[in-house]
Backbone as XML, in Angstrom:
<?xml version="1.0"?>
<chain id="A" units="angstrom">
  <residue number="1" name="UNK">
    <atom name="N" x="-85.546" y="9.332" z="-1.736"/>
    <atom name="CA" x="-84.541" y="10.218" z="-1.209"/>
    <atom name="C" x="-83.773" y="9.486" z="-0.103"/>
  </residue>
  <residue number="2" name="UNK">
    <atom name="N" x="-82.470" y="9.587" z="-0.138"/>
    <atom name="CA" x="-81.618" y="8.923" z="0.845"/>
    <atom name="C" x="-81.737" y="9.595" z="2.217"/>
  </residue>
  <residue number="3" name="UNK">
    <atom name="N" x="-81.532" y="8.812" z="3.252"/>
    <atom name="CA" x="-81.514" y="9.317" z="4.623"/>
    <atom name="C" x="-80.120" y="9.076" z="5.178"/>
  </residue>
  <residue number="4" name="UNK">
    <atom name="N" x="-79.510" y="10.152" z="5.675"/>
    <atom name="CA" x="-78.200" y="10.051" z="6.321"/>
    <atom name="C" x="-78.397" y="10.238" z="7.817"/>
  </residue>
  <residue number="5" name="UNK">
    <atom name="N" x="-77.700" y="9.428" z="8.597"/>
    <atom name="CA" x="-77.791" y="9.504" z="10.057"/>
    <atom name="C" x="-76.432" y="9.876" z="10.624"/>
  </residue>
  <residue number="6" name="UNK">
    <atom name="N" x="-76.433" y="10.750" z="11.623"/>
    <atom name="CA" x="-75.197" y="11.255" z="12.210"/>
    <atom name="C" x="-75.226" y="11.066" z="13.723"/>
  </residue>
  <residue number="7" name="UNK">
    <atom name="N" x="-74.050" y="10.880" z="14.301"/>
    <atom name="CA" x="-73.895" y="10.744" z="15.747"/>
    <atom name="C" x="-73.069" y="11.910" z="16.269"/>
  </residue>
  <residue number="8" name="UNK">
    <atom name="N" x="-73.319" y="12.309" z="17.500"/>
    <atom name="CA" x="-72.495" y="13.339" z="18.135"/>
    <atom name="C" x="-71.444" y="12.700" z="19.036"/>
  </residue>
  <residue number="9" name="UNK">
    <atom name="N" x="-71.531" y="11.392" z="19.220"/>
    <atom name="CA" x="-70.591" y="10.704" z="20.084"/>
    <atom name="C" x="-71.075" y="10.542" z="21.517"/>
  </residue>
  <residue number="10" name="UNK">
    <atom name="N" x="-72.279" y="11.028" z="21.814"/>
    <atom name="CA" x="-72.816" y="10.862" z="23.171"/>
    <atom name="C" x="-73.006" y="9.372" z="23.448"/>
  </residue>
  <residue number="11" name="UNK">
    <atom name="N" x="-72.640" y="8.909" z="24.641"/>
    <atom name="CA" x="-72.684" y="7.483" z="24.953"/>
    <atom name="C" x="-74.043" y="6.803" z="24.733"/>
  </residue>
  <residue number="12" name="UNK">
    <atom name="N" x="-75.132" y="7.497" z="25.032"/>
    <atom name="CA" x="-76.457" y="6.874" z="24.913"/>
    <atom name="C" x="-76.864" y="6.603" z="23.467"/>
  </residue>
  <residue number="13" name="UNK">
    <atom name="N" x="-76.311" y="7.351" z="22.521"/>
    <atom name="CA" x="-76.689" y="7.155" z="21.121"/>
    <atom name="C" x="-76.434" y="5.705" z="20.699"/>
  </residue>
  <residue number="14" name="UNK">
    <atom name="N" x="-75.261" y="5.219" z="21.000"/>
    <atom name="CA" x="-74.910" y="3.839" z="20.637"/>
    <atom name="C" x="-75.660" y="2.841" z="21.510"/>
  </residue>
  <residue number="15" name="UNK">
    <atom name="N" x="-75.730" y="3.130" z="22.803"/>
    <atom name="CA" x="-76.363" y="2.200" z="23.740"/>
    <atom name="C" x="-77.846" y="1.997" z="23.419"/>
  </residue>
  <residue number="16" name="UNK">
    <atom name="N" x="-78.563" y="3.088" z="23.180"/>
    <atom name="CA" x="-80.002" y="3.013" z="22.946"/>
    <atom name="C" x="-80.316" y="2.741" z="21.478"/>
  </residue>
  <residue number="17" name="UNK">
    <atom name="N" x="-79.480" y="3.284" z="20.589"/>
    <atom name="CA" x="-79.674" y="3.084" z="19.158"/>
    <atom name="C" x="-80.454" y="4.201" z="18.491"/>
  </residue>
  <residue number="18" name="UNK">
    <atom name="N" x="-79.981" y="5.442" z="18.648"/>
    <atom name="CA" x="-80.640" y="6.559" z="17.976"/>
    <atom name="C" x="-79.602" y="7.481" z="17.352"/>
  </residue>
  <residue number="19" name="UNK">
    <atom name="N" x="-80.052" y="8.278" z="16.415"/>
    <atom name="CA" x="-79.188" y="9.247" z="15.750"/>
    <atom name="C" x="-79.366" y="10.610" z="16.399"/>
  </residue>
  <residue number="20" name="UNK">
    <atom name="N" x="-78.307" y="11.382" z="16.436"/>
    <atom name="CA" x="-78.391" y="12.755" z="16.940"/>
    <atom name="C" x="-78.974" y="13.662" z="15.860"/>
  </residue>
  <residue number="21" name="UNK">
    <atom name="N" x="-78.622" y="13.351" z="14.586"/>
    <atom name="CA" x="-79.072" y="14.193" z="13.487"/>
    <atom name="C" x="-79.412" y="13.309" z="12.297"/>
  </residue>
  <residue number="22" name="UNK">
    <atom name="N" x="-80.456" y="13.703" z="11.577"/>
    <atom name="CA" x="-80.868" y="12.995" z="10.375"/>
    <atom name="C" x="-81.005" y="14.026" z="9.257"/>
  </residue>
  <residue number="23" name="UNK">
    <atom name="N" x="-80.493" y="13.647" z="8.080"/>
    <atom name="CA" x="-80.598" y="14.509" z="6.900"/>
    <atom name="C" x="-81.260" y="13.725" z="5.779"/>
  </residue>
  <residue number="24" name="UNK">
    <atom name="N" x="-82.233" y="14.343" z="5.154"/>
    <atom name="CA" x="-82.842" y="13.781" z="3.959"/>
    <atom name="C" x="-83.079" y="14.940" z="2.997"/>
  </residue>
  <residue number="25" name="UNK">
    <atom name="N" x="-82.522" y="14.845" z="1.818"/>
    <atom name="CA" x="-82.597" y="15.960" z="0.880"/>
    <atom name="C" x="-81.953" y="17.185" z="1.492"/>
  </residue>
  <residue number="26" name="UNK">
    <atom name="N" x="-82.687" y="18.296" z="1.501"/>
    <atom name="CA" x="-82.134" y="19.518" z="2.088"/>
    <atom name="C" x="-82.634" y="19.771" z="3.514"/>
  </residue>
  <residue number="27" name="UNK">
    <atom name="N" x="-83.348" y="18.794" z="4.081"/>
    <atom name="CA" x="-83.874" y="18.899" z="5.437"/>
    <atom name="C" x="-82.920" y="18.245" z="6.436"/>
  </residue>
  <residue number="28" name="UNK">
    <atom name="N" x="-82.587" y="18.990" z="7.487"/>
    <atom name="CA" x="-81.703" y="18.490" z="8.544"/>
    <atom name="C" x="-82.417" y="18.679" z="9.878"/>
  </residue>
  <residue number="29" name="UNK">
    <atom name="N" x="-82.508" y="17.585" z="10.640"/>
    <atom name="CA" x="-83.145" y="17.658" z="11.953"/>
    <atom name="C" x="-82.188" y="17.126" z="13.004"/>
  </residue>
  <residue number="30" name="UNK">
    <atom name="N" x="-82.004" y="17.916" z="14.057"/>
    <atom name="CA" x="-81.162" y="17.497" z="15.181"/>
    <atom name="C" x="-82.081" y="17.222" z="16.355"/>
  </residue>
  <residue number="31" name="UNK">
    <atom name="N" x="-81.990" y="16.011" z="16.894"/>
    <atom name="CA" x="-82.818" y="15.611" z="18.024"/>
    <atom name="C" x="-82.384" y="16.287" z="19.311"/>
  </residue>
  <residue number="32" name="UNK">
    <atom name="N" x="-83.167" y="16.065" z="20.346"/>
    <atom name="CA" x="-82.900" y="16.660" z="21.649"/>
    <atom name="C" x="-81.460" y="16.471" z="22.079"/>
  </residue>
  <residue number="33" name="UNK">
    <atom name="N" x="-80.794" y="17.591" z="22.335"/>
    <atom name="CA" x="-79.372" y="17.590" z="22.675"/>
    <atom name="C" x="-79.179" y="18.309" z="24.000"/>
  </residue>
  <residue number="34" name="UNK">
    <atom name="N" x="-78.428" y="17.690" z="24.881"/>
    <atom name="CA" x="-78.090" y="18.310" z="26.161"/>
    <atom name="C" x="-76.588" y="18.594" z="26.170"/>
  </residue>
  <residue number="35" name="UNK">
    <atom name="N" x="-76.099" y="19.052" z="27.294"/>
    <atom name="CA" x="-74.678" y="19.400" z="27.387"/>
    <atom name="C" x="-73.830" y="18.233" z="27.896"/>
  </residue>
  <residue number="36" name="UNK">
    <atom name="N" x="-74.250" y="17.011" z="27.580"/>
    <atom name="CA" x="-73.441" y="15.843" z="27.946"/>
    <atom name="C" x="-72.223" y="15.791" z="27.020"/>
  </residue>
  <residue number="37" name="UNK">
    <atom name="N" x="-71.076" y="15.665" z="27.632"/>
    <atom name="CA" x="-69.816" y="15.600" z="26.897"/>
    <atom name="C" x="-69.535" y="14.155" z="26.485"/>
  </residue>
  <residue number="38" name="UNK">
    <atom name="N" x="-68.597" y="13.945" z="25.551"/>
    <atom name="CA" x="-68.278" y="12.582" z="25.112"/>
    <atom name="C" x="-67.921" y="11.621" z="26.254"/>
  </residue>
  <residue number="39" name="UNK">
    <atom name="N" x="-67.365" y="12.150" z="27.355"/>
    <atom name="CA" x="-67.006" y="11.274" z="28.476"/>
    <atom name="C" x="-68.203" y="10.967" z="29.378"/>
  </residue>
  <residue number="40" name="UNK">
    <atom name="N" x="-69.383" y="11.529" z="29.034"/>
    <atom name="CA" x="-70.595" y="11.246" z="29.795"/>
    <atom name="C" x="-70.906" y="12.248" z="30.890"/>
  </residue>
  <residue number="41" name="UNK">
    <atom name="N" x="-70.017" y="13.203" z="31.134"/>
    <atom name="CA" x="-70.276" y="14.215" z="32.157"/>
    <atom name="C" x="-71.081" y="15.373" z="31.575"/>
  </residue>
  <residue number="42" name="UNK">
    <atom name="N" x="-71.746" y="16.119" z="32.445"/>
    <atom name="CA" x="-72.555" y="17.262" z="32.024"/>
    <atom name="C" x="-71.706" y="18.523" z="32.088"/>
  </residue>
  <residue number="43" name="UNK">
    <atom name="N" x="-71.624" y="19.217" z="30.960"/>
    <atom name="CA" x="-70.885" y="20.483" z="30.894"/>
    <atom name="C" x="-71.758" y="21.602" z="31.456"/>
  </residue>
  <residue number="44" name="UNK">
    <atom name="N" x="-71.161" y="22.512" z="32.194"/>
    <atom name="CA" x="-71.865" y="23.678" z="32.694"/>
    <atom name="C" x="-72.895" y="23.372" z="33.758"/>
  </residue>
  <residue number="45" name="UNK">
    <atom name="N" x="-72.599" y="22.399" z="34.578"/>
    <atom name="CA" x="-73.543" y="21.989" z="35.618"/>
    <atom name="C" x="-74.007" y="23.195" z="36.430"/>
  </residue>
  <residue number="46" name="UNK">
    <atom name="N" x="-75.327" y="23.380" z="36.520"/>
    <atom name="CA" x="-75.893" y="24.470" z="37.294"/>
    <atom name="C" x="-75.936" y="25.812" z="36.576"/>
  </residue>
  <residue number="47" name="UNK">
    <atom name="N" x="-75.436" y="25.885" z="35.344"/>
    <atom name="CA" x="-75.343" y="27.157" z="34.626"/>
    <atom name="C" x="-76.099" y="27.070" z="33.295"/>
  </residue>
  <residue number="48" name="UNK">
    <atom name="N" x="-77.313" y="27.629" z="33.222"/>
    <atom name="CA" x="-78.110" y="27.506" z="31.997"/>
    <atom name="C" x="-77.466" y="28.172" z="30.785"/>
  </residue>
  <residue number="49" name="UNK">
    <atom name="N" x="-76.764" y="29.278" z="30.995"/>
    <atom name="CA" x="-76.083" y="29.938" z="29.877"/>
    <atom name="C" x="-74.997" y="29.032" z="29.296"/>
  </residue>
  <residue number="50" name="UNK">
    <atom name="N" x="-74.148" y="28.481" z="30.144"/>
    <atom name="CA" x="-73.050" y="27.624" z="29.677"/>
    <atom name="C" x="-73.590" y="26.361" z="29.015"/>
  </residue>
  <residue number="51" name="UNK">
    <atom name="N" x="-74.646" y="25.782" z="29.575"/>
    <atom name="CA" x="-75.233" y="24.594" z="28.948"/>
    <atom name="C" x="-75.805" y="24.943" z="27.581"/>
  </residue>
  <residue number="52" name="UNK">
    <atom name="N" x="-76.543" y="26.037" z="27.489"/>
    <atom name="CA" x="-77.102" y="26.447" z="26.204"/>
    <atom name="C" x="-76.020" y="26.714" z="25.173"/>
  </residue>
  <residue number="53" name="UNK">
    <atom name="N" x="-74.996" y="27.444" z="25.569"/>
    <atom name="CA" x="-73.884" y="27.768" z="24.671"/>
    <atom name="C" x="-73.205" y="26.487" z="24.164"/>
  </residue>
  <residue number="54" name="UNK">
    <atom name="N" x="-72.955" y="25.559" z="25.072"/>
    <atom name="CA" x="-72.326" y="24.289" z="24.705"/>
    <atom name="C" x="-73.194" y="23.522" z="23.699"/>
  </residue>
  <residue number="55" name="UNK">
    <atom name="N" x="-74.488" y="23.467" z="23.966"/>
    <atom name="CA" x="-75.409" y="22.738" z="23.082"/>
    <atom name="C" x="-75.449" y="23.385" z="21.706"/>
  </residue>
  <residue number="56" name="UNK">
    <atom name="N" x="-75.599" y="24.703" z="21.646"/>
    <atom name="CA" x="-75.669" y="25.369" z="20.342"/>
    <atom name="C" x="-74.381" y="25.163" z="19.544"/>
  </residue>
  <residue number="57" name="UNK">
    <atom name="N" x="-73.227" y="25.228" z="20.202"/>
    <atom name="CA" x="-71.962" y="24.989" z="19.494"/>
    <atom name="C" x="-71.880" y="23.548" z="18.994"/>
  </residue>
  <residue number="58" name="UNK">
    <atom name="N" x="-72.322" y="22.611" z="19.814"/>
    <atom name="CA" x="-72.345" y="21.196" z="19.436"/>
    <atom name="C" x="-73.238" y="21.004" z="18.204"/>
  </residue>
  <residue number="59" name="UNK">
    <atom name="N" x="-74.385" y="21.664" z="18.201"/>
    <atom name="CA" x="-75.311" y="21.523" z="17.091"/>
    <atom name="C" x="-74.799" y="22.205" z="15.819"/>
  </residue>
  <residue number="60" name="UNK">
    <atom name="N" x="-74.122" y="23.316" z="15.944"/>
    <atom name="CA" x="-73.545" y="23.978" z="14.768"/>
    <atom name="C" x="-72.493" y="23.078" z="14.123"/>
  </residue>
  <residue number="61" name="UNK">
    <atom name="N" x="-71.687" y="22.394" z="14.941"/>
    <atom name="CA" x="-70.705" y="21.442" z="14.395"/>
    <atom name="C" x="-71.414" y="20.324" z="13.633"/>
  </residue>
  <residue number="62" name="UNK">
    <atom name="N" x="-72.501" y="19.835" z="14.188"/>
    <atom name="CA" x="-73.276" y="18.797" z="13.511"/>
    <atom name="C" x="-73.849" y="19.314" z="12.191"/>
  </residue>
  <residue number="63" name="UNK">
    <atom name="N" x="-74.417" y="20.506" z="12.210"/>
    <atom name="CA" x="-74.962" y="21.091" z="10.988"/>
    <atom name="C" x="-73.921" y="21.106" z="9.875"/>
  </residue>
  <residue number="64" name="UNK">
    <atom name="N" x="-72.718" y="21.509" z="10.225"/>
    <atom name="CA" x="-71.646" y="21.600" z="9.231"/>
    <atom name="C" x="-71.327" y="20.227" z="8.636"/>
  </residue>
  <residue number="65" name="UNK">
    <atom name="N" x="-71.418" y="19.167" z="9.448"/>
    <atom name="CA" x="-71.201" y="17.808" z="8.933"/>
    <atom name="C" x="-72.231" y="17.457" z="7.866"/>
  </residue>
  <residue number="66" name="UNK">
    <atom name="N" x="-73.424" y="18.038" z="7.968"/>
    <atom name="CA" x="-74.498" y="17.760" z="7.018"/>
    <atom name="C" x="-74.507" y="18.759" z="5.860"/>
  </residue>
  <residue number="67" name="UNK">
    <atom name="N" x="-73.547" y="19.689" z="5.845"/>
    <atom name="CA" x="-73.494" y="20.689" z="4.783"/>
    <atom name="C" x="-74.385" y="21.887" z="5.031"/>
  </residue>
  <residue number="68" name="UNK">
    <atom name="N" x="-74.792" y="22.086" z="6.271"/>
    <atom name="CA" x="-75.666" y="23.205" z="6.634"/>
    <atom name="C" x="-74.890" y="24.225" z="7.460"/>
  </residue>
  <residue number="69" name="UNK">
    <atom name="N" x="-75.457" y="25.403" z="7.548"/>
    <atom name="CA" x="-74.885" y="26.511" z="8.322"/>
    <atom name="C" x="-75.942" y="27.026" z="9.292"/>
  </residue>
  <residue number="70" name="UNK">
    <atom name="N" x="-75.536" y="27.801" z="10.296"/>
    <atom name="CA" x="-76.532" y="28.380" z="11.205"/>
    <atom name="C" x="-77.621" y="29.164" z="10.462"/>
  </residue>
  <residue number="71" name="UNK">
    <atom name="N" x="-77.272" y="29.779" z="9.346"/>
    <atom name="CA" x="-78.238" y="30.555" z="8.566"/>
    <atom name="C" x="-79.349" y="29.691" z="7.977"/>
  </residue>
  <residue number="72" name="UNK">
    <atom name="N" x="-79.132" y="28.380" z="7.928"/>
    <atom name="CA" x="-80.137" y="27.461" z="7.396"/>
    <atom name="C" x="-81.153" y="27.013" z="8.446"/>
  </residue>
  <residue number="73" name="UNK">
    <atom name="N" x="-80.916" y="27.345" z="9.703"/>
    <atom name="CA" x="-81.804" y="26.905" z="10.784"/>
    <atom name="C" x="-83.128" y="27.657" z="10.701"/>
  </residue>
  <residue number="74" name="UNK">
    <atom name="N" x="-84.219" y="26.889" z="10.751"/>
    <atom name="CA" x="-85.550" y="27.498" z="10.673"/>
    <atom name="C" x="-86.353" y="27.357" z="11.969"/>
  </residue>
  <residue number="75" name="UNK">
    <atom name="N" x="-85.966" y="26.399" z="12.827"/>
    <atom name="CA" x="-86.730" y="26.185" z="14.057"/>
    <atom name="C" x="-85.836" y="25.624" z="15.155"/>
  </residue>
  <residue number="76" name="UNK">
    <atom name="N" x="-86.027" y="26.162" z="16.360"/>
    <atom name="CA" x="-85.326" y="25.669" z="17.542"/>
    <atom name="C" x="-86.363" y="25.498" z="18.653"/>
  </residue>
  <residue number="77" name="UNK">
    <atom name="N" x="-86.300" y="24.360" z="19.316"/>
    <atom name="CA" x="-87.190" y="24.070" z="20.438"/>
    <atom name="C" x="-86.318" y="23.758" z="21.651"/>
  </residue>
  <residue number="78" name="UNK">
    <atom name="N" x="-86.529" y="24.508" z="22.724"/>
    <atom name="CA" x="-85.772" y="24.296" z="23.958"/>
    <atom name="C" x="-86.705" y="23.797" z="25.051"/>
  </residue>
  <residue number="79" name="UNK">
    <atom name="N" x="-86.301" y="22.714" z="25.692"/>
    <atom name="CA" x="-87.026" y="22.172" z="26.833"/>
    <atom name="C" x="-86.239" y="22.585" z="28.075"/>
  </residue>
  <residue number="80" name="UNK">
    <atom name="N" x="-86.874" y="23.345" z="28.954"/>
    <atom name="CA" x="-86.193" y="24.006" z="30.063"/>
    <atom name="C" x="-86.793" y="23.539" z="31.390"/>
  </residue>
  <residue number="81" name="UNK">
    <atom name="N" x="-85.924" y="23.128" z="32.323"/>
    <atom name="CA" x="-86.428" y="22.643" z="33.604"/>
    <atom name="C" x="-86.862" y="23.773" z="34.539"/>
  </residue>
  <residue number="82" name="UNK">
    <atom name="N" x="-86.340" y="24.975" z="34.327"/>
    <atom name="CA" x="-86.714" y="26.139" z="35.141"/>
    <atom name="C" x="-86.914" y="27.316" z="34.195"/>
  </residue>
  <residue number="83" name="UNK">
    <atom name="N" x="-88.141" y="27.746" z="34.015"/>
    <atom name="CA" x="-88.414" y="28.823" z="33.065"/>
    <atom name="C" x="-87.681" y="30.113" z="33.428"/>
  </residue>
  <residue number="84" name="UNK">
    <atom name="N" x="-87.297" y="30.258" z="34.685"/>
    <atom name="CA" x="-86.519" y="31.430" z="35.084"/>
    <atom name="C" x="-85.156" y="31.457" z="34.394"/>
  </residue>
  <residue number="85" name="UNK">
    <atom name="N" x="-84.719" y="30.318" z="33.846"/>
    <atom name="CA" x="-83.430" y="30.243" z="33.151"/>
    <atom name="C" x="-83.506" y="30.683" z="31.694"/>
  </residue>
  <residue number="86" name="UNK">
    <atom name="N" x="-84.704" y="30.940" z="31.199"/>
    <atom name="CA" x="-84.872" y="31.297" z="29.773"/>
    <atom name="C" x="-84.041" y="32.501" z="29.337"/>
  </residue>
  <residue number="87" name="UNK">
    <atom name="N" x="-83.922" y="33.564" z="30.138"/>
    <atom name="CA" x="-83.087" y="34.684" z="29.681"/>
    <atom name="C" x="-81.629" y="34.281" z="29.428"/>
  </residue>
  <residue number="88" name="UNK">
    <atom name="N" x="-81.089" y="33.387" z="30.250"/>
    <atom name="CA" x="-79.703" y="32.954" z="30.062"/>
    <atom name="C" x="-79.561" y="32.038" z="28.839"/>
  </residue>
  <residue number="89" name="UNK">
    <atom name="N" x="-80.526" y="31.183" z="28.632"/>
    <atom name="CA" x="-80.514" y="30.304" z="27.458"/>
    <atom name="C" x="-80.711" y="31.144" z="26.202"/>
  </residue>
  <residue number="90" name="UNK">
    <atom name="N" x="-81.592" y="32.133" z="26.282"/>
    <atom name="CA" x="-81.827" y="33.036" z="25.154"/>
    <atom name="C" x="-80.575" y="33.846" z="24.828"/>
  </residue>
  <residue number="91" name="UNK">
    <atom name="N" x="-79.811" y="34.207" z="25.833"/>
    <atom name="CA" x="-78.551" y="34.937" z="25.597"/>
    <atom name="C" x="-77.592" y="34.072" z="24.794"/>
  </residue>
  <residue number="92" name="UNK">
    <atom name="N" x="-77.476" y="32.790" z="25.156"/>
    <atom name="CA" x="-76.610" y="31.876" z="24.403"/>
    <atom name="C" x="-77.130" y="31.705" z="22.970"/>
  </residue>
  <residue number="93" name="UNK">
    <atom name="N" x="-78.443" y="31.581" z="22.819"/>
    <atom name="CA" x="-79.080" y="31.479" z="21.506"/>
    <atom name="C" x="-78.739" y="32.692" z="20.640"/>
  </residue>
  <residue number="94" name="UNK">
    <atom name="N" x="-78.891" y="33.882" z="21.215"/>
    <atom name="CA" x="-78.697" y="35.127" z="20.470"/>
    <atom name="C" x="-77.276" y="35.296" z="19.949"/>
  </residue>
  <residue number="95" name="UNK">
    <atom name="N" x="-76.312" y="34.736" z="20.635"/>
    <atom name="CA" x="-74.918" y="34.866" z="20.191"/>
    <atom name="C" x="-74.694" y="34.238" z="18.815"/>
  </residue>
  <residue number="96" name="UNK">
    <atom name="N" x="-75.505" y="33.261" z="18.463"/>
    <atom name="CA" x="-75.358" y="32.598" z="17.163"/>
    <atom name="C" x="-76.514" y="32.951" z="16.223"/>
  </residue>
  <residue number="97" name="UNK">
    <atom name="N" x="-77.724" y="33.008" z="16.749"/>
    <atom name="CA" x="-78.911" y="33.048" z="15.891"/>
    <atom name="C" x="-79.657" y="34.385" z="15.860"/>
  </residue>
  <residue number="98" name="UNK">
    <atom name="N" x="-79.148" y="35.398" z="16.531"/>
    <atom name="CA" x="-79.850" y="36.688" z="16.583"/>
    <atom name="C" x="-80.228" y="37.193" z="15.195"/>
  </residue>
  <residue number="99" name="UNK">
    <atom name="N" x="-79.290" y="37.214" z="14.261"/>
    <atom name="CA" x="-79.558" y="37.742" z="12.925"/>
    <atom name="C" x="-80.199" y="36.725" z="11.990"/>
  </residue>
  <residue number="100" name="UNK">
    <atom name="N" x="-80.158" y="35.446" z="12.359"/>
    <atom name="CA" x="-80.781" y="34.396" z="11.551"/>
    <atom name="C" x="-82.297" y="34.412" z="11.765"/>
  </residue>
  <residue number="101" name="UNK">
    <atom name="N" x="-82.697" y="34.587" z="12.995"/>
    <atom name="CA" x="-84.095" y="34.720" z="13.394"/>
    <atom name="C" x="-84.973" y="33.501" z="13.083"/>
  </residue>
  <residue number="102" name="UNK">
    <atom name="N" x="-84.520" y="32.295" z="13.462"/>
    <atom name="CA" x="-85.398" y="31.133" z="13.286"/>
    <atom name="C" x="-86.545" y="31.191" z="14.297"/>
  </residue>
  <residue number="103" name="UNK">
    <atom name="N" x="-87.529" y="30.312" z="14.119"/>
    <atom name="CA" x="-88.546" y="30.144" z="15.146"/>
    <atom name="C" x="-87.833" y="29.669" z="16.406"/>
  </residue>
  <residue number="104" name="UNK">
    <atom name="N" x="-88.256" y="30.148" z="17.560"/>
    <atom name="CA" x="-87.631" y="29.725" z="18.818"/>
    <atom name="C" x="-88.717" y="29.586" z="19.869"/>
  </residue>
  <residue number="105" name="UNK">
    <atom name="N" x="-88.849" y="28.383" z="20.400"/>
    <atom name="CA" x="-89.842" y="28.108" z="21.427"/>
    <atom name="C" x="-89.155" y="27.485" z="22.628"/>
  </residue>
  <residue number="106" name="UNK">
    <atom name="N" x="-89.494" y="27.963" z="23.811"/>
    <atom name="CA" x="-89.018" y="27.363" z="25.054"/>
    <atom name="C" x="-90.222" y="26.805" z="25.794"/>
  </residue>
  <residue number="107" name="UNK">
    <atom name="N" x="-90.106" y="25.550" z="26.198"/>
    <atom name="CA" x="-91.193" y="24.861" z="26.884"/>
    <atom name="C" x="-90.680" y="24.373" z="28.232"/>
  </residue>
  <residue number="108" name="UNK">
    <atom name="N" x="-91.441" y="24.602" z="29.271"/>
    <atom name="CA" x="-91.066" y="24.119" z="30.587"/>
    <atom name="C" x="-91.334" y="22.627" z="30.716"/>
  </residue>
  <residue number="109" name="UNK">
    <atom name="N" x="-90.401" y="21.941" z="31.354"/>
    <atom name="CA" x="-90.552" y="20.519" z="31.625"/>
    <atom name="C" x="-90.087" y="20.262" z="33.058"/>
  </residue>
  <residue number="110" name="UNK">
    <atom name="N" x="-90.657" y="19.278" z="33.692"/>
    <atom name="CA" x="-90.326" y="19.051" z="35.102"/>
    <atom name="C" x="-88.925" y="18.478" z="35.296"/>
  </residue>
  <residue number="111" name="UNK">
    <atom name="N" x="-88.454" y="17.704" z="34.326"/>
    <atom name="CA" x="-87.107" y="17.152" z="34.469"/>
    <atom name="C" x="-86.590" y="16.652" z="33.133"/>
  </residue>
  <residue number="112" name="UNK">
    <atom name="N" x="-85.273" y="16.513" z="33.067"/>
    <atom name="CA" x="-84.605" y="15.915" z="31.919"/>
    <atom name="C" x="-83.969" y="14.616" z="32.393"/>
  </residue>
  <residue number="113" name="UNK">
    <atom name="N" x="-83.093" y="14.055" z="31.582"/>
    <atom name="CA" x="-82.498" y="12.759" z="31.895"/>
    <atom name="C" x="-81.728" y="12.758" z="33.212"/>
  </residue>
  <residue number="114" name="UNK">
    <atom name="N" x="-81.063" y="13.856" z="33.512"/>
    <atom name="CA" x="-80.294" y="13.975" z="34.767"/>
    <atom name="C" x="-80.676" y="15.280" z="35.456"/>
  </residue>
  <residue number="115" name="UNK">
    <atom name="N" x="-80.673" y="15.304" z="36.770"/>
    <atom name="CA" x="-81.029" y="16.532" z="37.491"/>
    <atom name="C" x="-80.123" y="17.721" z="37.157"/>
  </residue>
  <residue number="116" name="UNK">
    <atom name="N" x="-78.883" y="17.464" z="36.764"/>
    <atom name="CA" x="-77.951" y="18.552" z="36.468"/>
    <atom name="C" x="-78.149" y="19.143" z="35.071"/>
  </residue>
  <residue number="117" name="UNK">
    <atom name="N" x="-79.007" y="18.524" z="34.254"/>
    <atom name="CA" x="-79.288" y="19.052" z="32.921"/>
    <atom name="C" x="-80.428" y="20.064" z="33.032"/>
  </residue>
  <residue number="118" name="UNK">
    <atom name="N" x="-80.186" y="21.275" z="32.573"/>
    <atom name="CA" x="-81.165" y="22.348" z="32.695"/>
    <atom name="C" x="-81.913" y="22.628" z="31.403"/>
  </residue>
  <residue number="119" name="UNK">
    <atom name="N" x="-81.350" y="22.199" z="30.272"/>
    <atom name="CA" x="-81.969" y="22.489" z="28.983"/>
    <atom name="C" x="-81.625" y="21.398" z="27.970"/>
  </residue>
  <residue number="120" name="UNK">
    <atom name="N" x="-82.586" y="21.088" z="27.124"/>
    <atom name="CA" x="-82.401" y="20.161" z="26.009"/>
    <atom name="C" x="-82.946" y="20.869" z="24.774"/>
  </residue>
  <residue number="121" name="UNK">
    <atom name="N" x="-82.206" y="20.814" z="23.675"/>
    <atom name="CA" x="-82.557" y="21.610" z="22.502"/>
    <atom name="C" x="-82.653" y="20.748" z="21.246"/>
  </residue>
  <residue number="122" name="UNK">
    <atom name="N" x="-83.707" y="20.979" z="20.462"/>
    <atom name="CA" x="-83.893" y="20.367" z="19.149"/>
    <atom name="C" x="-83.748" y="21.466" z="18.098"/>
  </residue>
  <residue number="123" name="UNK">
    <atom name="N" x="-83.346" y="21.072" z="16.899"/>
    <atom name="CA" x="-83.118" y="22.062" z="15.847"/>
    <atom name="C" x="-83.502" y="21.487" z="14.497"/>
  </residue>
  <residue number="124" name="UNK">
    <atom name="N" x="-84.084" y="22.327" z="13.646"/>
    <atom name="CA" x="-84.413" y="21.947" z="12.270"/>
    <atom name="C" x="-83.815" y="22.974" z="11.321"/>
  </residue>
  <residue number="125" name="UNK">
    <atom name="N" x="-83.213" y="22.483" z="10.252"/>
    <atom name="CA" x="-82.622" y="23.373" z="9.241"/>
    <atom name="C" x="-83.032" y="22.914" z="7.855"/>
  </residue>
  <residue number="126" name="UNK">
    <atom name="N" x="-83.090" y="23.866" z="6.943"/>
    <atom name="CA" x="-83.310" y="23.581" z="5.533"/>
    <atom name="C" x="-82.139" y="24.206" z="4.785"/>
  </residue>
  <residue number="127" name="UNK">
    <atom name="N" x="-81.352" y="23.365" z="4.145"/>
    <atom name="CA" x="-80.174" y="23.854" z="3.421"/>
    <atom name="C" x="-80.654" y="24.586" z="2.174"/>
  </residue>
  <residue number="128" name="UNK">
    <atom name="N" x="-80.218" y="25.833" z="2.066"/>
    <atom name="CA" x="-80.611" y="26.653" z="0.921"/>
    <atom name="C" x="-79.451" y="26.775" z="-0.057"/>
  </residue>
  <residue number="129" name="UNK">
    <atom name="N" x="-79.777" y="27.042" z="-1.278"/>
    <atom name="CA" x="-78.755" y="27.237" z="-2.303"/>
    <atom name="C" x="-78.194" y="28.645" z="-2.207"/>
  </residue>
  <residue number="130" name="UNK">
    <atom name="N" x="-76.844" y="28.712" z="-2.171"/>
    <atom name="CA" x="-76.098" y="29.960" z="-2.223"/>
    <atom name="C" x="-76.732" y="31.058" z="-1.492"/>
  </residue>
</chain>
């Protein structure tokens, strides 16, 4: 089975040498994604809702590149620097995935790549027929 690799354009992807998303067959996996914009700045600094919303929209765009839709998402993992921010991140999640109802886990972590990053999200999808 062929493996396709996708980039989101984040500067570290090229520098370090990793893919943002990998597709093999009908399985699509998106690696840890933060709200870093193409210019390297953090979107929604200090705002967990805005960061979550930005990340989910970024990931939905990636899914579409792989031929997947939000309805194909089966699992989401959020790494959160402050568990008190979970309601705001969950609000951003619900705007897209409320009716899809994938698995959703939030795990507390002491820090991410930058102090201004409040959440990092991974996603797994299985493309279904019609």
